[in-house]
C-alpha positions as CSV (number, residue, x, y, z in Angstrom):
1,M,-5.7,2.4,34.5
2,N,-6.1,4.4,31.3
3,T,-6.0,2.8,27.8
4,Q,-2.5,3.5,27.1
5,E,-1.8,1.8,30.7
6,R,-4.3,-1.1,29.7
7,W,-2.3,-1.4,26.2
8,H,1.0,-1.7,27.8
9,A,-0.4,-4.4,30.5
10,S,-2.1,-6.3,27.8
11,M,-0.5,-6.1,24.3
12,Q,2.9,-7.3,23.1
13,N,5.3,-4.4,22.5
14,N,5.7,-4.5,18.6
15,Y,3.9,-1.2,18.0
16,G,5.1,0.6,21.3
17,V,2.6,2.1,23.3
18,P,0.2,4.6,21.0
19,A,0.3,8.1,22.4
20,I,-3.4,8.5,21.5
21,T,-6.3,6.1,21.3
22,L,-8.8,7.0,18.5
23,S,-12.3,6.4,19.2
24,K,-14.5,7.8,16.0
25,G,-13.9,8.8,12.5
26,E,-15.9,10.2,9.6
27,G,-14.3,11.1,6.4
28,I,-10.9,12.2,6.9
29,T,-11.5,13.1,10.7
30,V,-11.1,11.0,13.7
31,W,-11.4,12.0,17.5
32,D,-9.5,10.6,20.2
33,E,-11.2,9.1,23.7
34,D,-10.5,12.6,25.1
35,G,-12.7,14.3,22.2
36,K,-9.8,15.7,20.5
37,K,-10.2,16.0,16.8
38,Y,-7.6,15.1,14.2
39,L,-7.1,15.6,10.3
40,D,-6.1,12.0,9.3
41,F,-3.9,12.3,6.5
42,L,-2.1,9.0,6.6
43,G,-5.3,7.0,6.1
44,G,-4.8,3.9,8.0
45,I,-1.3,4.1,5.7
46,A,-3.0,4.2,2.6
47,T,-5.9,1.8,3.7
48,N,-9.2,3.8,4.2
49,I,-9.4,4.8,0.6
50,L,-12.9,6.5,1.3
51,G,-12.0,7.9,4.5
52,H,-13.8,6.5,7.9
53,A,-17.4,5.4,8.1
54,H,-18.0,6.0,4.4
55,P,-21.9,5.7,3.8
56,A,-21.3,3.3,0.8
57,I,-19.2,1.1,2.6
58,V,-21.4,1.2,6.0
59,K,-24.5,0.0,4.0
60,A,-22.7,-2.7,1.6
61,V,-21.2,-4.2,5.1
62,S,-24.1,-3.9,6.9
63,K,-26.3,-5.3,4.1
64,Q,-24.0,-8.3,3.5
65,I,-23.6,-9.1,7.1
66,E,-27.3,-9.6,7.4
67,E,-27.3,-11.9,4.5
68,L,-24.2,-13.9,4.8
69,S,-20.8,-13.6,6.8
70,H,-18.3,-16.2,6.3
71,V,-18.6,-19.3,4.3
72,S,-14.8,-20.5,3.8
73,N,-13.3,-21.1,0.5
74,L,-15.3,-24.4,0.4
75,Y,-18.2,-22.3,-1.3
76,G,-18.5,-19.5,-3.5
77,H,-20.0,-16.3,-3.1
78,K,-21.3,-13.7,-5.2
79,P,-19.1,-10.4,-3.9
80,G,-16.0,-12.4,-4.1
81,V,-16.8,-13.2,-8.0
82,E,-17.8,-9.5,-8.7
83,L,-14.7,-8.1,-7.1
84,A,-12.6,-10.6,-8.8
85,E,-14.4,-9.4,-12.2
86,K,-13.9,-5.8,-11.6
87,L,-9.8,-6.4,-10.8
88,R,-9.5,-8.5,-13.8
89,S,-11.0,-5.7,-16.0
90,F,-8.8,-3.0,-14.5
91,T,-5.9,-5.0,-15.7
92,G,-7.3,-4.8,-19.1
93,D,-6.2,-8.6,-19.4
94,P,-8.9,-11.2,-19.8
95,T,-6.6,-14.0,-18.7
96,A,-6.2,-12.2,-15.2
97,R,-6.7,-14.7,-12.7
98,V,-7.3,-13.4,-8.7
99,F,-6.5,-15.2,-5.5
100,F,-8.0,-13.2,-2.1
101,C,-6.1,-13.1,1.0
102,N,-6.0,-10.8,4.0
103,S,-3.0,-8.6,3.7
104,G,-0.3,-7.3,1.4
105,A,2.4,-9.8,3.4
106,E,-0.2,-12.7,2.3
107,A,-0.4,-11.6,-1.3
108,N,3.2,-11.3,-1.5
109,E,3.7,-14.8,0.0
110,A,1.4,-16.2,-3.0
111,A,3.3,-14.6,-5.4
112,I,6.7,-16.3,-4.0
113,K,4.9,-19.6,-4.1
114,I,3.7,-19.0,-7.8
115,S,7.5,-18.1,-8.6
116,R,8.5,-21.3,-7.2
117,L,5.8,-23.2,-10.0
118,T,8.3,-22.0,-12.6
119,G,10.8,-24.3,-11.3
120,R,13.4,-21.8,-10.7
121,V,14.1,-20.5,-7.0
122,Q,16.0,-16.9,-7.3
123,I,14.3,-13.7,-6.6
124,V,15.3,-10.5,-7.2
125,A,14.2,-7.7,-5.2
126,A,15.2,-4.0,-4.3
127,L,17.2,-2.6,-1.5
128,G,14.7,-0.3,0.4
129,G,11.9,-2.1,-0.5
130,F,9.3,-3.7,1.7
131,H,6.8,-6.3,0.9
132,G,5.5,-7.6,4.3
133,R,6.8,-9.0,7.8
134,T,5.7,-12.9,7.5
135,A,8.8,-15.3,6.9
136,G,8.6,-14.9,3.2
137,A,7.6,-11.7,2.6
138,L,10.5,-10.5,4.9
139,S,12.9,-12.6,3.0
140,I,12.3,-10.3,0.1
141,T,12.2,-7.1,1.8
142,G,15.2,-5.1,1.4
143,Q,15.4,-3.5,5.0
144,E,18.2,-5.0,6.9
145,A,16.9,-3.8,10.4
146,K,13.6,-5.6,9.7
147,R,15.3,-8.8,8.4
148,K,18.4,-9.1,10.9
149,P,16.5,-10.4,14.1
150,F,14.7,-13.3,12.2
151,E,17.6,-14.5,9.9
152,P,18.2,-17.0,8.5
153,L,15.1,-16.2,5.8
154,L,14.3,-17.8,2.5
155,P,17.9,-18.5,0.6
156,K,18.7,-17.2,-3.1
157,V,16.9,-13.5,-2.8
158,K,19.4,-11.1,-4.4
159,F,18.8,-7.2,-3.4
160,V,19.7,-4.5,-5.9
161,P,19.8,-0.8,-5.3
162,Y,16.1,0.7,-6.4
163,G,16.2,2.5,-9.8
164,D,19.7,1.2,-10.8
165,I,19.2,-0.7,-14.1
166,K,22.9,-1.4,-14.6
167,A,22.7,-3.3,-11.1
168,M,19.4,-5.2,-12.4
169,K,21.1,-6.1,-15.4
170,R,23.9,-8.0,-13.6
171,T,21.7,-9.5,-11.3
172,I,18.9,-10.9,-13.6
173,S,19.4,-14.4,-14.7
174,K,18.1,-17.4,-16.6
175,R,17.8,-18.7,-12.7
176,T,15.9,-15.9,-11.6
177,S,12.0,-16.8,-11.1
178,M,10.7,-13.3,-10.2
179,V,11.6,-9.8,-9.8
180,I,9.3,-7.8,-7.6
181,L,9.3,-4.0,-7.6
182,E,6.9,-1.4,-5.7
183,P,6.1,1.4,-8.4
184,I,7.0,3.5,-5.7
185,Q,8.9,2.3,-2.2
186,G,6.2,3.6,0.2
187,E,8.0,2.5,3.5
188,N,11.3,3.6,2.5
189,G,10.4,7.2,2.4
190,V,7.9,7.6,-0.7
191,V,10.9,6.8,-3.1
192,V,10.0,7.1,-7.0
193,P,12.5,5.4,-9.7
194,P,13.6,7.1,-12.7
195,D,11.5,7.4,-15.7
196,G,11.4,4.3,-17.6
197,Y,12.8,2.1,-15.1
198,L,10.0,-0.5,-14.8
199,E,10.1,-0.6,-18.4
200,E,13.6,-1.4,-18.6
201,V,13.1,-4.5,-16.0
202,R,10.1,-5.7,-17.9
203,E,12.4,-6.0,-21.0
204,L,15.0,-7.7,-18.9
205,C,12.7,-10.2,-17.6
206,D,11.1,-10.9,-20.9
207,K,14.9,-11.4,-22.0
208,K,15.5,-13.8,-19.3
209,G,12.4,-15.6,-19.0
210,A,11.9,-14.1,-15.2
211,L,8.2,-13.2,-14.1
212,L,8.0,-9.3,-13.2
213,A,5.8,-9.0,-10.0
214,I,4.5,-5.2,-9.2
215,D,3.8,-4.8,-5.3
216,A,0.9,-2.3,-5.6
217,V,-0.2,-3.0,-1.9
218,Q,0.5,0.8,-1.1
219,T,0.2,2.6,-4.5
220,G,-3.2,0.4,-5.6
221,M,-6.7,1.2,-5.6
222,G,-6.3,4.7,-7.4
223,R,-3.8,6.2,-4.8
224,T,-1.7,7.2,-7.6
225,G,-4.3,8.6,-9.9
226,E,-4.3,4.9,-11.7
227,W,-5.5,1.7,-10.5
228,F,-2.4,0.0,-9.8
229,G,0.4,2.6,-10.1
230,Y,2.6,1.2,-12.8
231,E,0.6,2.3,-15.5
232,L,2.2,5.4,-16.6
233,E,5.2,3.2,-17.5
234,G,3.0,1.3,-20.3
235,I,4.0,-1.8,-19.0
236,T,2.2,-5.5,-18.0
237,P,3.6,-7.3,-15.1
238,D,3.0,-11.0,-14.8
239,I,1.9,-10.8,-10.9
240,I,0.2,-7.9,-9.1
241,T,-0.3,-8.0,-5.4
242,L,-2.6,-5.7,-3.5
243,A,-4.0,-4.9,-0.1
244,K,-4.5,-1.7,2.0
245,G,-7.3,0.4,0.2
246,L,-8.6,-2.7,-1.6
247,G,-10.8,-3.5,1.5
248,G,-12.0,0.4,1.9
249,G,-10.6,-0.3,5.5
250,L,-11.3,-4.0,6.1
251,P,-8.6,-6.9,5.7
252,L,-8.6,-7.7,2.5
253,G,-5.5,-8.7,0.0
254,A,-5.2,-10.1,-3.7
255,M,-2.7,-11.7,-5.8
256,I,-3.4,-11.3,-9.5
257,T,-1.5,-13.4,-12.4
258,L,-1.9,-12.0,-16.1
259,G,-0.8,-14.1,-19.1
260,K,-1.0,-17.6,-20.0
261,K,3.1,-18.1,-19.1
262,V,2.5,-17.4,-15.4
263,P,2.0,-20.9,-13.6
264,A,-1.3,-21.5,-12.1
265,F,-2.5,-22.7,-8.5
266,K,-3.9,-26.2,-8.7
267,P,-6.7,-27.1,-6.4
268,G,-4.9,-27.7,-2.6
269,E,-1.8,-25.8,-3.4
270,H,-2.5,-22.6,-1.6
271,G,-5.5,-21.3,0.7
272,S,-6.4,-18.8,3.0
273,T,-9.5,-19.3,5.6
274,F,-10.5,-15.7,5.7
275,G,-9.2,-14.5,2.2
276,G,-12.0,-12.8,0.5
277,N,-14.6,-13.3,3.0
278,P,-17.8,-11.9,1.8
279,I,-18.1,-8.9,4.1
280,S,-14.6,-7.7,3.0
281,C,-15.4,-8.0,-0.6
282,A,-19.1,-6.3,-0.1
283,A,-16.7,-3.4,1.3
284,A,-14.3,-3.4,-1.7
285,N,-17.2,-3.7,-4.1
286,A,-18.7,-0.6,-2.7
287,A,-15.3,1.3,-2.5
288,V,-14.6,0.5,-6.2
289,D,-18.2,1.4,-7.4
290,F,-17.8,4.6,-5.6
291,I,-14.3,5.4,-7.0
292,V,-15.6,4.7,-10.4
293,K,-18.8,6.7,-10.1
294,K,-17.3,9.8,-8.8
295,D,-14.3,9.7,-11.4
296,L,-12.0,9.8,-8.2
297,L,-9.0,8.8,-10.4
298,E,-9.0,12.2,-12.2
299,K,-9.4,13.8,-8.6
300,V,-6.5,12.3,-7.2
301,A,-4.1,13.1,-9.7
302,I,-5.5,17.0,-9.5
303,S,-5.2,16.7,-5.6
304,G,-1.7,15.6,-5.6
305,E,-0.6,18.1,-8.1
306,F,-2.2,20.9,-5.9
307,L,-0.3,19.3,-2.7
308,K,3.1,19.1,-4.4
309,A,2.7,22.7,-5.5
310,Q,1.5,24.3,-2.3
311,L,4.0,22.1,0.0
312,S,7.2,23.1,-2.2
313,K,7.0,26.9,-1.4
314,I,7.1,25.9,2.5
315,P,10.4,26.9,4.2
316,G,12.4,23.7,5.1
317,V,10.7,21.6,2.3
318,T,13.2,20.4,-0.1
319,S,11.1,18.6,-2.6
320,V,7.8,16.3,-2.9
321,R,7.9,13.3,-4.5
322,G,5.5,10.6,-5.3
323,Q,2.4,10.3,-7.3
324,G,-1.3,11.4,-6.5
325,L,-2.2,11.0,-2.7
326,L,1.0,9.0,-1.9
327,L,3.4,11.8,-1.4
328,G,6.7,11.9,0.6
329,I,7.6,15.7,1.8
330,V,11.6,15.6,1.7
331,L,12.8,18.0,4.7
332,E,15.8,20.1,4.5
333,S,17.0,18.5,8.0
334,N,16.5,15.1,10.0
335,V,13.2,16.4,11.8
336,A,10.5,14.0,10.7
337,N,10.0,12.5,13.6
338,D,9.7,15.6,15.4
339,V,7.2,16.9,12.7
340,A,4.9,14.0,13.0
341,M,4.8,14.2,16.7
342,K,4.2,18.1,16.8
343,A,1.7,17.6,14.0
344,Q,-0.1,15.2,16.3
345,Q,-0.2,17.8,19.1
346,N,-1.9,20.3,16.2
347,G,-4.3,17.8,15.4
348,L,-2.9,16.4,12.2
349,L,-2.0,12.7,11.7
350,I,0.9,12.0,9.3
351,N,4.5,9.7,9.8
352,A,7.9,9.8,8.8
353,P,8.9,6.8,7.3
354,A,12.4,8.5,7.2
355,K,14.4,10.9,9.2
356,N,13.9,13.7,6.6
357,V,10.7,12.4,5.2
358,I,6.9,13.0,6.1
359,R,4.5,10.6,4.5
360,I,1.0,11.5,3.4
361,A,-1.7,9.1,2.2
362,P,-5.3,10.6,2.8
363,A,-8.5,9.3,1.4
364,L,-9.2,9.7,-1.8
365,I,-12.3,11.7,-1.0
366,V,-10.3,14.6,0.3
367,D,-11.6,17.9,-0.8
368,K,-9.9,21.3,-1.6
369,K,-10.7,22.8,1.7
370,E,-9.4,19.9,3.6
371,L,-6.0,19.9,1.6
372,R,-5.5,23.7,2.2
373,E,-6.4,23.1,5.9
374,F,-3.4,20.3,5.7
375,V,-1.1,22.6,4.4
376,E,-1.8,25.2,7.0
377,I,-1.4,23.2,9.7
378,F,1.8,21.3,8.3
379,D,3.1,25.1,7.4
380,R,2.8,25.9,11.0
381,T,4.0,22.9,12.4
382,L,7.2,22.6,10.6
383,N,7.7,26.3,11.3
384,E,7.3,25.3,14.9
385,V,9.8,22.7,14.9
386,L,12.5,24.2,13.0
387,N,12.0,27.7,14.8
388,G,10.8,26.8,18.3
């Protein structure tokens, strides 16, 4: 049996059977088991922040696993403390405190539990928003198709249209414990809210005494040209959730609380066996240090503007939305799935979060030559789909 047949025979079918099996990666290039080469512009869905097999991460992980692997959270370890200190510094708030876990869903579960410690129960989230697939995280995910098979979920969650400040005003009350929003809705098709939206939501939360949680799982770790993705709005949230790019390709999530009004976990109230393990934290520290050393945040912003300018010129593209290296290419027709499949045949990995949107989230190290190569392949691919 080939790998696809073995997958079908032994794995749950929640992902379907992958069309290709990848065996090797370097930078933003990957190869399948047949030796075919691909330009990876999905990056593990915004996860491989420095690409594949980055020397800094390989060195850090190799060194760490030789010294100390898993110790549980009964004991401390230096990589975790160092990473927490770095994340705290990126928030600009000395009161920030970090809880480490393994994924974005876990980080959002922790945020839900923190919000319950306010004594309030109601949560307000956005239609189209995605916060994970565990029962709690799914309860605050505003995508009916993902929720429906598993209802009933957590009660007292209200959904409002994303970017609609009037709807938010009507919904937030003194019973609201937390409002949770993504700075950019990644899984919904890289949807960007109106300018000033997050700032107005922040003001509403302050007025009603609710916590504002920013889900930066997809926008975080420099992907937008900022550390978390909300900074351009000039706000400070009460809670930040992170994952994906945080671990540099290894499983790692975090929930960060900011400000003295936010409740704090007491010993025994929450935990995660593998959360913040030394190896994942070592990888994260290496990734963060490299981003800072090479000033990649500025480079990300420049790369994003280049891609927007070039992609907007392609026939069949109506607009390009997003920020930095989290972009949604909006197509004139509902052919995104066909484009993603054809692109794979042409040696390019992208995906279609909506019928008319292609999402790209390449590693932050992507260079100008690779950006141009992507534009060329995408242009050719879209033309092939539209014109046969």
